[in-house]
ZAGU-528492 format. One record per residue (C-alpha): residue number from 1; x, y, z. Coordinates in nm, 4 decimals, padded with zeros to 6 digits. Layout:
N
selum NUM&east X&north Y&up Z
...
This chain:
289
selum 1&east 02.9045&north -00.3132&up 02.2657
selum 2&east 03.2657&north -00.4661&up 02.3931
selum 3&east 03.1036&north -00.8230&up 02.3015
selum 4&east 02.9780&north -00.7019&up 01.9431
selum 5&east 03.3519&north -00.5404&up 01.9118
selum 6&east 03.4862&north -00.9255&up 01.9524
selum 7&east 03.2338&north -01.0860&up 01.7465
selum 8&east 03.2947&north -00.7917&up 01.4758
selum 9&east 03.7277&north -00.8766&up 01.4672
selum 10&east 03.6199&north -01.2550&up 01.4844
selum 11&east 03.4480&north -01.2616&up 01.1750
selum 12&east 03.7223&north -01.0068&up 00.9709
selum 13&east 03.9578&north -01.2512&up 01.1281
selum 14&east 03.8029&north -01.5184&up 00.9727
selum 15&east 03.6757&north -01.3709&up 00.6306
selum 16&east 04.0729&north -01.2888&up 00.5921
selum 17&east 04.1544&north -01.6332&up 00.6953
selum 18&east 03.9281&north -01.7688&up 00.4833
selum 19&east 04.0460&north -01.5108&up 00.1529
selum 20&east 04.4043&north -01.6305&up 00.1975
selum 21&east 04.3271&north -01.9766&up 00.1841
selum 22&east 04.0774&north -01.9594&up -00.1119
selum 23&east 04.3895&north -01.7626&up -00.2929
selum 24&east 04.6215&north -02.0335&up -00.2306
selum 25&east 04.4371&north -02.3111&up -00.3335
selum 26&east 04.3509&north -02.0611&up -00.6283
selum 27&east 04.6705&north -02.0789&up -00.7269
selum 28&east 04.7481&north -02.4567&up -00.6395
selum 29&east 04.4612&north -02.5393&up -00.8898
selum 30&east 04.6573&north -02.3080&up -01.1727
selum 31&east 04.9690&north -02.4443&up -01.1287
selum 32&east 04.8379&north -02.7950&up -01.1052
selum 33&east 05.0864&north -02.8510&up -00.8083
selum 34&east 04.9335&north -02.9560&up -00.4670
selum 35&east 05.1037&north -03.0519&up -00.1160
selum 36&east 05.2964&north -03.3705&up -00.1391
selum 37&east 05.2769&north -03.6440&up 00.0828
selum 38&east 05.5373&north -03.6879&up 00.3971
selum 39&east 05.6783&north -04.0420&up 00.3157
selum 40&east 05.7237&north -03.8542&up -00.0875
selum 41&east 05.9337&north -03.5918&up 00.0183
selum 42&east 06.1271&north -03.8071&up 00.2574
selum 43&east 06.1857&north -04.0460&up -00.0394
selum 44&east 06.2727&north -03.7345&up -00.2736
selum 45&east 06.5252&north -03.6212&up 00.0075
selum 46&east 06.6668&north -03.9595&up 00.0140
selum 47&east 06.7538&north -03.9738&up -00.3339
selum 48&east 06.9285&north -03.5858&up -00.3613
selum 49&east 07.1211&north -03.7008&up -00.1361
selum 50&east 07.2657&north -04.0649&up -00.3066
selum 51&east 07.3173&north -03.8964&up -00.6049
selum 52&east 07.4874&north -03.6281&up -00.4847
selum 53&east 07.7160&north -03.9650&up -00.2792
selum 54&east 07.7923&north -04.1318&up -00.6375
selum 55&east 07.8057&north -03.7909&up -00.8484
selum 56&east 07.4981&north -03.8577&up -01.0249
selum 57&east 07.2468&north -03.6132&up -01.1907
selum 58&east 06.9598&north -03.6496&up -00.8810
selum 59&east 06.6106&north -03.7108&up -01.0113
selum 60&east 06.3352&north -03.5120&up -01.0953
selum 61&east 06.1349&north -03.4970&up -00.7763
selum 62&east 05.7542&north -03.5443&up -00.7906
selum 63&east 05.7016&north -03.1413&up -00.6863
selum 64&east 05.9543&north -03.1031&up -01.0190
selum 65&east 05.7439&north -03.3401&up -01.2045
selum 66&east 05.3908&north -03.1521&up -01.1702
selum 67&east 05.5302&north -02.8266&up -01.2392
selum 68&east 05.7010&north -02.9538&up -01.5199
selum 69&east 05.3418&north -03.0918&up -01.6081
selum 70&east 05.1608&north -02.7758&up -01.5730
selum 71&east 05.4048&north -02.5709&up -01.7993
selum 72&east 05.3912&north -02.8624&up -02.0773
selum 73&east 04.9852&north -02.8167&up -02.0477
selum 74&east 05.0257&north -02.4335&up -02.0228
selum 75&east 05.2056&north -02.4797&up -02.3952
selum 76&east 05.5783&north -02.4852&up -02.2912
selum 77&east 05.8110&north -02.2153&up -02.1762
selum 78&east 05.9653&north -02.2033&up -02.5319
selum 79&east 05.7605&north -01.9583&up -02.7833
selum 80&east 05.7501&north -02.0037&up -03.0960
selum 81&east 05.7398&north -01.6686&up -03.3372
selum 82&east 05.4511&north -01.7446&up -03.6143
selum 83&east 05.4791&north -01.6948&up -03.9907
selum 84&east 05.4039&north -01.3922&up -04.1197
selum 85&east 05.0914&north -01.3354&up -04.3244
selum 86&east 04.9089&north -01.0788&up -04.5291
selum 87&east 04.6728&north -00.8715&up -04.3293
selum 88&east 04.2864&north -00.9344&up -04.4173
selum 89&east 04.0583&north -00.7111&up -04.4901
selum 90&east 03.8140&north -00.6157&up -04.2401
selum 91&east 03.4311&north -00.6875&up -04.2609
selum 92&east 03.1907&north -00.5327&up -04.0411
selum 93&east 02.9754&north -00.8500&up -03.8732
selum 94&east 02.6407&north -00.8794&up -03.9514
selum 95&east 02.3705&north -00.7655&up -03.6811
selum 96&east 02.1527&north -01.0691&up -03.7303
selum 97&east 02.4559&north -01.2917&up -03.7148
selum 98&east 02.5427&north -01.1218&up -03.3829
selum 99&east 02.2398&north -01.1824&up -03.1642
selum 100&east 02.3137&north -01.2068&up -02.7901
selum 101&east 02.4072&north -01.4759&up -02.5400
selum 102&east 02.1793&north -01.6725&up -02.2974
selum 103&east 02.3288&north -01.4301&up -02.0129
selum 104&east 02.2845&north -01.1043&up -02.1941
selum 105&east 01.9322&north -01.2067&up -02.2793
selum 106&east 01.8525&north -01.2987&up -01.8700
selum 107&east 02.0022&north -01.0001&up -01.7875
selum 108&east 01.8032&north -00.7531&up -02.0317
selum 109&east 01.5056&north -00.9360&up -01.9278
selum 110&east 01.5776&north -00.8961&up -01.5627
selum 111&east 01.6526&north -00.5398&up -01.5693
selum 112&east 01.2998&north -00.4546&up -01.8191
selum 113&east 01.0944&north -00.6610&up -01.5801
selum 114&east 01.2613&north -00.4428&up -01.2936
selum 115&east 01.2390&north -00.1081&up -01.5034
selum 116&east 00.8512&north -00.2229&up -01.6026
selum 117&east 00.7721&north -00.2992&up -01.1869
selum 118&east 00.9016&north 00.0373&up -01.0689
selum 119&east 00.7087&north 00.1800&up -01.3614
selum 120&east 00.4058&north 00.0696&up -01.2572
selum 121&east 00.4047&north 00.1278&up -00.8512
selum 122&east 00.5580&north 00.4423&up -00.9166
selum 123&east 00.2257&north 00.6109&up -01.0495
selum 124&east 00.0206&north 00.3864&up -00.8191
selum 125&east 00.2123&north 00.5051&up -00.4933
selum 126&east 00.2227&north 00.8548&up -00.5876
selum 127&east -00.1942&north 00.8087&up -00.6497
selum 128&east -00.2177&north 00.6960&up -00.3368
selum 129&east -00.0694&north 00.9904&up -00.1570
selum 130&east -00.1589&north 01.2639&up -00.3266
selum 131&east -00.4462&north 01.4920&up -00.1518
selum 132&east -00.7450&north 01.4090&up -00.2762
selum 133&east -01.0410&north 01.6329&up -00.3307
selum 134&east -01.3110&north 01.7427&up -00.0799
selum 135&east -01.5894&north 01.5701&up -00.2313
selum 136&east -01.8049&north 01.2977&up -00.1167
selum 137&east -01.8985&north 01.1388&up 00.2105
selum 138&east -01.6781&north 01.1663&up 00.4299
selum 139&east -01.6147&north 01.5783&up 00.3351
selum 140&east -01.7951&north 01.8862&up 00.3271
selum 141&east -02.0598&north 01.9439&up 00.0242
selum 142&east -02.2052&north 02.2001&up -00.1320
selum 143&east -02.5223&north 02.0989&up -00.1751
selum 144&east -02.6975&north 02.4253&up -00.2988
selum 145&east -02.8701&north 02.7458&up -00.2762
selum 146&east -03.1299&north 02.7152&up 00.0063
selum 147&east -03.4273&north 02.7996&up -00.1914
selum 148&east -03.3938&north 02.6237&up -00.4057
selum 149&east -03.3395&north 02.3356&up -00.2027
selum 150&east -03.6961&north 02.4489&up -00.0278
selum 151&east -03.7983&north 02.4272&up -00.3861
selum 152&east -03.7080&north 02.0648&up -00.4365
selum 153&east -03.8359&north 01.9496&up -00.0927
selum 154&east -04.1605&north 02.0806&up -00.1730
selum 155&east -04.1616&north 01.9388&up -00.5066
selum 156&east -04.0722&north 01.5585&up -00.3564
selum 157&east -04.3577&north 01.5539&up -00.1152
selum 158&east -04.1429&north 01.6797&up 00.2092
selum 159&east -03.8178&north 01.5051&up 00.1445
selum 160&east -03.4992&north 01.4872&up -00.0577
selum 161&east -03.2657&north 01.2357&up -00.0551
selum 162&east -02.8858&north 01.3762&up -00.1202
selum 163&east -02.6652&north 01.0350&up -00.2171
selum 164&east -02.3563&north 01.1753&up -00.2089
selum 165&east -02.4059&north 01.2757&up 00.1147
selum 166&east -02.6083&north 00.9945&up 00.2602
selum 167&east -02.8393&north 01.1947&up 00.3560
selum 168&east -03.2176&north 01.3465&up 00.3822
selum 169&east -03.2944&north 01.7391&up 00.3712
selum 170&east -03.5996&north 01.8535&up 00.4930
selum 171&east -03.7593&north 02.1669&up 00.5946
selum 172&east -03.7407&north 02.2749&up 00.9788
selum 173&east -04.0265&north 02.4753&up 01.0827
selum 174&east -03.9336&north 02.8576&up 01.1852
selum 175&east -04.2028&north 02.8414&up 01.4661
selum 176&east -04.0036&north 02.6223&up 01.6364
selum 177&east -03.7145&north 02.7905&up 01.6114
selum 178&east -03.7221&north 02.8483&up 01.9913
selum 179&east -03.7677&north 02.4919&up 02.1256
selum 180&east -03.4527&north 02.3747&up 01.8926
selum 181&east -03.2234&north 02.6597&up 02.0459
selum 182&east -03.2688&north 02.4533&up 02.3908
selum 183&east -03.1903&north 02.1343&up 02.2439
selum 184&east -02.9800&north 02.1217&up 01.9620
selum 185&east -02.6002&north 02.3141&up 01.8918
selum 186&east -02.4451&north 02.5685&up 01.6860
selum 187&east -02.3826&north 02.3049&up 01.4515
selum 188&east -02.7141&north 02.2312&up 01.3750
selum 189&east -02.8744&north 02.5091&up 01.4751
selum 190&east -02.6814&north 02.6949&up 01.1503
selum 191&east -02.9087&north 02.4495&up 00.8864
selum 192&east -03.2238&north 02.5137&up 01.1111
selum 193&east -03.1900&north 02.8845&up 01.1294
selum 194&east -03.2046&north 02.8848&up 00.7047
selum 195&east -03.4971&north 02.6131&up 00.7647
selum 196&east -03.2898&north 02.3424&up 00.6299
selum 197&east -03.1957&north 02.0019&up 00.8047
selum 198&east -02.9572&north 01.7058&up 00.7157
selum 199&east -03.0055&north 01.4062&up 00.8340
selum 200&east -02.7582&north 01.1100&up 00.8146
selum 201&east -02.9734&north 00.7602&up 00.6466
selum 202&east -02.8538&north 00.5215&up 00.9261
selum 203&east -03.1231&north 00.4054&up 01.1391
selum 204&east -02.9112&north 00.4486&up 01.5218
selum 205&east -03.1069&north 00.1465&up 01.6337
selum 206&east -02.8837&north -00.1354&up 01.4222
selum 207&east -02.7851&north 00.0718&up 01.0936
selum 208&east -03.0869&north 00.0081&up 00.8415
selum 209&east -03.1172&north 00.2860&up 00.5752
selum 210&east -03.4141&north 00.4470&up 00.6632
selum 211&east -03.6800&north 00.5737&up 00.3581
selum 212&east -03.9468&north 00.8289&up 00.4312
selum 213&east -04.2975&north 00.7190&up 00.4450
selum 214&east -04.5515&north 00.9676&up 00.2020
selum 215&east -04.8577&north 00.8906&up 00.4183
selum 216&east -04.7330&north 00.9947&up 00.7529
selum 217&east -04.4710&north 01.2589&up 00.6427
selum 218&east -04.2183&north 01.0556&up 00.8852
selum 219&east -03.8871&north 00.8721&up 00.8740
selum 220&east -04.0207&north 00.4831&up 00.9100
selum 221&east -03.7160&north 00.1873&up 00.9417
selum 222&east -03.8390&north -00.0941&up 00.7593
selum 223&east -03.5892&north -00.3301&up 00.9911
selum 224&east -03.7553&north -00.3054&up 01.3314
selum 225&east -04.0155&north -00.0325&up 01.3092
selum 226&east -03.8608&north 00.2634&up 01.4750
selum 227&east -04.0443&north 00.5916&up 01.3155
selum 228&east -03.9499&north 00.9746&up 01.3161
selum 229&east -04.0942&north 01.2937&up 01.2505
selum 230&east -03.9788&north 01.5052&up 00.9793
selum 231&east -03.6632&north 01.6778&up 01.1399
selum 232&east -03.5570&north 01.3235&up 01.2502
selum 233&east -03.6510&north 01.3269&up 01.6118
selum 234&east -03.8098&north 00.9790&up 01.7638
selum 235&east -04.1186&north 00.9344&up 01.8003
selum 236&east -04.1477&north 00.5156&up 01.8151
selum 237&east -04.0196&north 00.1634&up 01.7831
selum 238&east -03.7008&north 00.0530&up 01.9585
selum 239&east -03.4138&north 00.3064&up 01.8221
selum 240&east -03.1909&north 00.4472&up 02.1224
selum 241&east -03.2789&north 00.8612&up 02.0127
selum 242&east -03.3382&north 01.0507&up 01.7043
selum 243&east -03.1710&north 01.0121&up 01.3551
selum 244&east -02.8421&north 01.1504&up 01.3429
selum 245&east -02.7471&north 01.4217&up 01.1617
selum 246&east -02.4335&north 01.6572&up 01.0426
selum 247&east -02.3112&north 01.9444&up 01.1312
selum 248&east -02.4446&north 02.2700&up 00.8820
selum 249&east -02.3642&north 02.5867&up 00.7286
selum 250&east -02.5030&north 02.8452&up 00.5290
selum 251&east -02.2333&north 03.0933&up 00.3279
selum 252&east -02.4210&north 03.3425&up 00.1771
selum 253&east -02.7356&north 03.1766&up -00.0138
selum 254&east -02.5379&north 02.8105&up -00.0374
selum 255&east -02.5976&north 02.5518&up 00.2375
selum 256&east -02.3030&north 02.3523&up 00.3354
selum 257&east -02.2968&north 02.0333&up 00.4955
selum 258&east -02.0003&north 01.8419&up 00.7031
selum 259&east -02.0275&north 01.4447&up 00.6161
selum 260&east -01.7030&north 01.4183&up 00.8050
selum 261&east -01.9104&north 01.5497&up 01.1232
selum 262&east -02.1560&north 01.3392&up 01.2454
selum 263&east -02.3934&north 01.4927&up 01.5422
selum 264&east -02.5662&north 01.2447&up 01.7566
selum 265&east -02.9478&north 01.2550&up 01.7136
selum 266&east -03.1795&north 01.3897&up 01.9976
selum 267&east -03.2465&north 01.1781&up 02.3089
selum 268&east -03.6003&north 00.9983&up 02.3605
selum 269&east -03.8754&north 01.2712&up 02.4005
selum 270&east -03.7389&north 01.5616&up 02.2200
selum 271&east -04.0266&north 01.6841&up 01.9934
selum 272&east -03.9383&north 02.0743&up 01.8732
selum 273&east -04.1946&north 02.0317&up 01.5742
selum 274&east -04.4441&north 01.8451&up 01.7471
selum 275&east -04.5838&north 01.7388&up 01.4050
selum 276&east -04.7378&north 01.3514&up 01.4453
selum 277&east -04.8392&north 01.1117&up 01.1939
selum 278&east -05.0008&north 01.3062&up 00.9031
selum 279&east -05.1459&north 00.9883&up 00.7452
selum 280&east -05.1254&north 00.5749&up 00.7936
selum 281&east -04.7901&north 00.4484&up 00.8951
selum 282&east -04.5994&north 00.2587&up 00.6454
selum 283&east -04.4334&north 00.0648&up 00.9145
selum 284&east -04.6939&north -00.1003&up 01.1856
selum 285&east -04.5547&north -00.2259&up 01.5630
selum 286&east -04.3799&north 00.0998&up 01.6246
selum 287&east -04.4624&north 00.1812&up 01.9855
selum 288&east -04.4772&north 00.5861&up 02.0618
selum 289&east -04.2470&north 00.7437&up 02.3455
């Protein structure tokens, strides 16, 4: 702290010295007077002494000459009154002739530019900081009425894709609920007990989007052949587990999916529904596990 105080004092002293030097230089410049050499001052003093001894008028010194020159340049010390003149009637200036100076134009242009920049930045910042509505992937989505969703699933051959939530919705059979309660969490069971399950579209192997297979009634990944039954439990291929799923809830008759909460799929060997392929597979090469 003491070092900082010393440095601050040094800066203040240097600043004050600089200000005094600048003021002195400015005064000398305005007066057109500088510092005379030592030889000049000695010669002026000697000449004054000689003139005083001979009772003569002392010649002007160099400094007096400079002062006289500066006074003459400023117009002299004697002011001459201007002759009286008749008053001139005032005429308002022409607005078009007045115009603006280059400095005024530049200053106004800079201020206008700053104003436009701030005016454009402020709404963007407010839009960024303003709380966004809860909709789309990463939030809770009200998918629809449970009965209507089951009807849509049946009309789409057992599968319903919901792009807003990046998920598949399929039916979960009521006959498999006892098995499900031994495997799945309450957040998953809330949807299963209503007869629905929401599955994340990405394959847990390498993240490919997994499509449905209408003939086998399974999900079959085209990238590396991983296969899952209709409720997302792994049936074959290199995937390390079943399809991930979302936390689900049923409020009254409305099916709600929290796409911000992804739950890891069931481990290999989980088969609560016992569903086998109901027809030819769309992807060959998936080995059963």
